[in-house]
C-alpha positions as CSV (number, residue, x, y, z in Angstrom):
1,M,25.3,19.6,-36.5
2,D,23.3,19.2,-33.3
3,M,25.0,16.2,-31.8
4,L,22.5,15.7,-29.0
5,A,19.6,15.7,-31.4
6,A,21.4,13.3,-33.7
7,M,22.1,11.0,-30.8
8,R,18.4,10.9,-29.9
9,V,17.6,10.1,-33.5
10,F,20.2,7.3,-33.5
11,Q,18.7,5.9,-30.3
12,K,15.3,5.7,-31.8
13,V,16.5,4.2,-35.1
14,A,18.6,1.6,-33.2
15,S,15.6,0.6,-31.1
16,T,13.1,0.4,-34.0
17,L,15.5,-0.5,-36.9
18,S,13.2,1.7,-39.0
19,F,13.6,5.2,-40.2
20,T,9.8,5.5,-40.5
21,E,9.0,4.3,-37.0
22,A,11.8,6.4,-35.5
23,G,10.5,9.4,-37.4
24,D,7.0,8.8,-36.1
25,L,8.2,8.7,-32.6
26,L,10.2,11.9,-33.0
27,G,7.9,13.8,-35.3
28,L,10.4,13.8,-38.1
29,A,10.2,12.7,-41.8
30,P,12.1,9.6,-42.7
31,S,14.3,11.6,-45.0
32,S,15.2,13.9,-42.0
33,V,16.0,10.9,-39.9
34,S,18.3,9.5,-42.6
35,R,20.1,12.8,-43.0
36,Q,20.8,13.0,-39.3
37,L,22.2,9.5,-39.2
38,D,24.4,10.3,-42.2
39,G,25.7,13.4,-40.5
40,L,26.3,11.5,-37.2
41,E,28.3,8.8,-39.0
42,D,30.3,11.4,-40.9
43,E,31.1,13.2,-37.6
44,L,32.1,9.9,-35.9
45,G,34.0,8.5,-38.9
46,V,32.4,5.0,-38.6
47,K,29.3,3.3,-39.9
48,L,26.7,2.7,-37.2
49,L,24.1,1.0,-39.5
50,T,24.1,-1.3,-42.5
51,R,21.3,-0.5,-44.8
52,T,19.7,-2.5,-47.6
53,T,16.5,-2.1,-49.4
54,R,14.8,-4.5,-47.0
55,R,16.3,-3.9,-43.5
56,L,18.5,-2.0,-41.2
57,A,21.0,-3.5,-38.8
58,L,23.5,-2.2,-36.3
59,T,27.1,-2.6,-37.0
60,E,29.5,-3.7,-34.2
61,A,30.4,0.0,-33.7
62,G,26.6,0.8,-33.7
63,E,26.0,-1.8,-31.0
64,A,28.7,-0.3,-28.8
65,Y,27.6,3.2,-29.5
66,K,24.0,2.4,-28.6
67,L,24.9,1.1,-25.2
68,Q,26.8,4.3,-24.3
69,V,24.2,6.6,-25.9
70,D,21.3,4.9,-23.9
71,D,23.2,5.5,-20.6
72,L,24.3,9.0,-21.5
73,L,20.8,10.2,-22.6
74,A,19.2,8.6,-19.5
75,E,21.7,10.4,-17.3
76,L,21.1,13.6,-19.1
77,D,17.3,13.3,-18.7
78,A,17.8,12.5,-15.0
79,V,20.0,15.6,-14.6
80,H,17.3,17.8,-16.3
81,E,14.6,16.4,-14.1
82,N,16.6,16.8,-10.9
83,I,17.2,20.4,-11.7
84,A,13.6,21.0,-12.5
85,A,12.8,19.5,-9.1
86,F,13.9,22.8,-7.6
87,G,10.5,24.1,-8.9
88,D,7.4,23.7,-6.9
89,E,5.6,21.2,-9.1
90,L,6.3,18.0,-10.9
91,R,6.2,18.3,-14.6
92,G,6.9,16.5,-17.9
93,R,6.1,13.1,-19.3
94,L,5.9,10.0,-17.1
95,K,5.7,6.7,-19.1
96,V,4.4,3.7,-17.2
97,S,3.8,0.1,-18.3
98,A,1.7,-2.5,-16.6
99,P,0.2,-6.0,-17.4
100,R,-2.9,-5.5,-19.4
101,V,-5.7,-6.7,-17.1
102,F,-3.9,-5.6,-13.9
103,G,-3.3,-2.2,-15.4
104,K,-6.8,-1.7,-16.7
105,R,-8.5,-2.9,-13.5
106,L,-6.2,-1.4,-10.8
107,I,-3.9,1.2,-12.2
108,T,-6.1,3.1,-14.6
109,P,-8.7,4.1,-11.9
110,L,-5.9,5.7,-9.9
111,I,-4.6,8.0,-12.7
112,P,-7.2,10.8,-12.5
113,E,-6.4,11.5,-8.8
114,F,-2.6,11.4,-9.6
115,L,-2.9,13.9,-12.5
116,A,-5.2,16.1,-10.4
117,T,-2.5,16.3,-7.8
118,H,0.2,16.8,-10.4
119,P,-1.4,18.8,-13.2
120,K,1.8,19.5,-15.1
121,V,2.6,15.8,-15.5
122,T,1.5,14.0,-18.7
123,L,1.1,10.3,-17.9
124,E,1.5,7.8,-20.8
125,L,0.2,4.3,-19.8
126,S,1.1,1.2,-21.9
127,L,-0.8,-2.0,-21.1
128,T,0.9,-5.2,-22.3
129,D,1.6,-8.7,-21.1
130,E,4.8,-8.7,-23.1
131,Y,8.2,-8.2,-21.4
132,V,9.0,-4.5,-21.5
133,D,12.6,-3.3,-21.9
134,L,12.7,0.0,-20.1
135,V,15.6,1.4,-22.3
136,E,14.3,0.3,-25.6
137,T,10.8,1.7,-24.9
138,D,12.0,4.7,-23.0
139,T,9.7,3.7,-20.1
140,D,10.1,5.3,-16.7
141,V,8.6,2.6,-14.5
142,V,7.2,-0.9,-15.2
143,I,4.8,-2.8,-12.9
144,R,6.0,-6.4,-13.3
145,I,4.3,-9.6,-12.0
146,G,6.6,-12.6,-11.4
147,A,10.2,-12.8,-12.4
148,L,12.0,-9.4,-12.3
149,G,14.5,-10.2,-15.1
150,D,17.4,-7.8,-15.5
151,S,19.4,-7.5,-12.3
152,R,20.7,-4.1,-13.4
153,L,17.3,-2.6,-12.7
154,V,16.0,-1.3,-9.4
155,S,12.8,-2.9,-8.0
156,R,10.4,-2.0,-5.2
157,P,7.7,-4.4,-4.0
158,L,4.1,-3.5,-4.5
159,G,2.4,-6.6,-3.2
160,R,1.8,-10.3,-3.6
161,Y,0.4,-12.1,-6.6
162,R,-2.0,-14.5,-4.9
163,R,-4.4,-16.7,-6.7
164,I,-7.4,-18.5,-5.2
165,L,-9.9,-21.1,-6.3
166,V,-13.4,-19.8,-6.9
167,C,-16.8,-20.6,-8.3
168,T,-20.4,-19.4,-8.1
169,P,-22.7,-20.5,-5.3
170,G,-25.1,-21.8,-8.0
171,Y,-22.4,-24.1,-9.4
172,L,-22.0,-25.7,-6.0
173,R,-25.7,-26.3,-5.5
174,E,-25.4,-29.1,-8.1
175,R,-22.0,-30.6,-7.1
176,P,-20.3,-31.7,-3.9
177,L,-18.2,-29.1,-2.1
178,P,-14.5,-30.0,-2.6
179,R,-12.7,-30.4,0.7
180,A,-9.2,-31.4,-0.7
181,P,-7.5,-31.0,-4.0
182,S,-8.2,-34.6,-4.9
183,D,-11.9,-33.8,-4.9
184,L,-11.4,-31.6,-7.9
185,V,-11.6,-34.6,-10.2
186,A,-15.4,-34.3,-9.9
187,H,-15.4,-30.7,-11.0
188,N,-15.1,-28.8,-14.3
189,C,-11.8,-26.9,-13.9
190,L,-11.5,-23.8,-16.0
191,R,-7.9,-23.2,-16.8
192,Y,-5.7,-20.2,-17.7
193,R,-2.9,-21.3,-20.1
194,R,-0.4,-19.6,-22.4
195,A,0.5,-21.4,-25.6
196,G,2.5,-24.6,-25.0
197,E,2.2,-24.5,-21.2
198,R,1.2,-27.5,-19.1
199,V,-1.3,-26.5,-16.5
200,T,-0.6,-27.8,-13.0
201,W,-2.3,-26.6,-9.8
202,M,-0.1,-26.9,-6.8
203,F,-1.6,-26.6,-3.3
204,S,0.1,-26.4,0.1
205,R,-1.2,-28.8,2.7
206,P,-2.9,-27.2,5.8
207,D,0.2,-28.2,7.9
208,G,2.5,-26.5,5.4
209,E,4.8,-29.5,5.3
210,C,4.4,-30.4,1.6
211,T,2.5,-29.6,-1.5
212,V,-0.3,-31.5,-3.4
213,E,-0.2,-31.5,-7.2
214,H,-3.4,-31.5,-9.3
215,L,-3.8,-31.7,-13.0
216,P,-7.0,-29.8,-13.7
217,Q,-9.4,-31.1,-16.3
218,G,-12.3,-29.3,-17.8
219,D,-14.0,-28.1,-21.0
220,F,-12.7,-24.5,-21.1
221,V,-9.2,-23.1,-21.5
222,A,-8.3,-19.4,-22.0
223,N,-5.2,-17.2,-22.2
224,D,-7.1,-14.3,-20.7
225,V,-8.1,-14.0,-17.1
226,E,-11.0,-11.7,-17.8
227,A,-12.5,-14.4,-20.1
228,L,-11.9,-17.0,-17.4
229,L,-13.6,-14.7,-14.9
230,L,-16.7,-14.4,-17.1
231,A,-16.9,-18.1,-17.7
232,T,-16.7,-18.7,-13.9
233,E,-19.4,-16.1,-13.2
234,A,-21.6,-17.9,-15.7
235,G,-21.4,-21.0,-13.5
236,L,-19.3,-23.0,-15.9
237,G,-16.9,-24.4,-13.3
238,V,-14.1,-23.6,-10.8
239,S,-11.1,-21.5,-11.7
240,M,-7.9,-20.2,-10.2
241,L,-7.9,-16.4,-10.4
242,P,-5.9,-13.5,-8.9
243,Y,-7.3,-12.4,-5.6
244,W,-7.3,-8.7,-6.7
245,L,-9.5,-9.6,-9.6
246,V,-12.2,-11.4,-7.6
247,R,-12.1,-9.6,-4.2
248,D,-15.2,-7.5,-4.9
249,R,-17.1,-10.6,-6.1
250,L,-16.2,-12.4,-2.9
251,E,-17.4,-9.5,-0.8
252,A,-20.7,-9.4,-2.8
253,K,-20.9,-13.2,-2.4
254,S,-21.4,-13.7,-6.2
255,L,-18.3,-15.9,-6.0
256,V,-17.1,-18.2,-3.2
257,Q,-13.6,-19.3,-2.4
258,L,-12.9,-23.0,-2.3
259,L,-10.2,-25.1,-0.5
260,V,-9.4,-22.2,1.9
261,D,-7.1,-24.5,3.9
262,Y,-5.1,-25.4,0.9
263,P,-3.3,-22.2,-0.3
264,F,-2.4,-22.2,-4.0
265,V,1.4,-22.4,-4.5
266,S,2.5,-20.2,-7.4
267,T,4.7,-21.9,-10.0
268,M,6.0,-18.5,-11.1
269,Q,9.6,-17.8,-10.4
270,D,8.6,-14.9,-8.1
271,A,5.0,-14.5,-6.9
272,G,5.5,-10.8,-6.1
273,I,4.3,-7.7,-7.8
274,H,7.0,-5.0,-8.2
275,F,7.7,-1.6,-9.6
276,V,10.8,-1.8,-11.8
277,Y,12.8,1.1,-13.0
278,S,16.3,1.9,-14.1
279,V,19.1,3.2,-11.9
280,N,19.0,6.5,-13.8
281,R,15.4,7.0,-12.6
282,R,16.3,6.3,-9.0
283,Q,16.1,10.0,-8.1
284,S,13.1,10.8,-10.3
285,R,10.5,12.7,-8.3
286,K,7.8,11.8,-10.8
287,V,8.6,8.0,-10.6
288,H,8.6,8.1,-6.8
289,A,5.4,10.2,-6.6
290,F,3.7,7.7,-8.8
291,M,4.9,4.7,-6.8
292,E,3.8,6.3,-3.6
293,H,0.4,7.1,-5.0
294,V,-0.2,3.5,-6.3
295,S,1.2,1.8,-3.2
296,G,-0.9,4.0,-0.9
297,R,-4.1,3.1,-2.8
298,L,-3.5,-0.6,-3.4
299,G,-1.5,-1.6,-0.3
300,G,-4.5,-3.4,1.3
301,L,-5.6,-5.2,-1.8
302,L,-2.4,-6.9,-2.8
303,I,-1.9,-9.1,0.2
């Protein structure tokens, strides 16, 4: 049997715990996936999976085997790419993941130029706000906002995640200009909130010596920054939004920044934006070419 092919089949089954999903990813019928797993287990002399009519689960041996197979296949893919690097052009698939709105607004517009420069690369972009496991999803590089997570991964800074308080000029014509965080009690504060979160806005005093906490109150809450932006542009109230999302509105003067002397203090574990990739992708020319391209285009925006 083709052990390498069987290992790749096992890796996909172990990640999805589904013959059907693994088959879809590999372009194989579920019956073919099952036969490959049977052959691999016979060859190894151990059971890697327990199977019932309702679910699949990894055995203890399967868990151990998966860890080693993930590392081995990643190393093998890196070897192949490094050898291919002796050619003149980058080639092959590059799988990138980014937060949904950030990726749609900032990363997607950069892709045509990147692909025009590297015509033999196929770029697969996944936009999600969920945590992305690079090994499980076979992703080459993730753009991550906030906490980096797994210390076994390699990270490279892309920029800062800075949020600012904004509203429309029309909204201010009917209300007093806030000059300190305490003045926000007189304003309709539009809030971004994930389920179960307590929303607190923390501001740094102008002297930088301490912070001021404000519990924003208002009649609109959303778990999507684009929805919050639309509500703000409609003149509904003031909101705390990423600088990169509103920069063009500030330049066009359709939005104005408030409390400029009181910088917002992020409550996130890490207020940075980073590229994250596995150690096995450290020498990947495709990964580094993509990071250089994005950094070069966004460097002045993410400050």
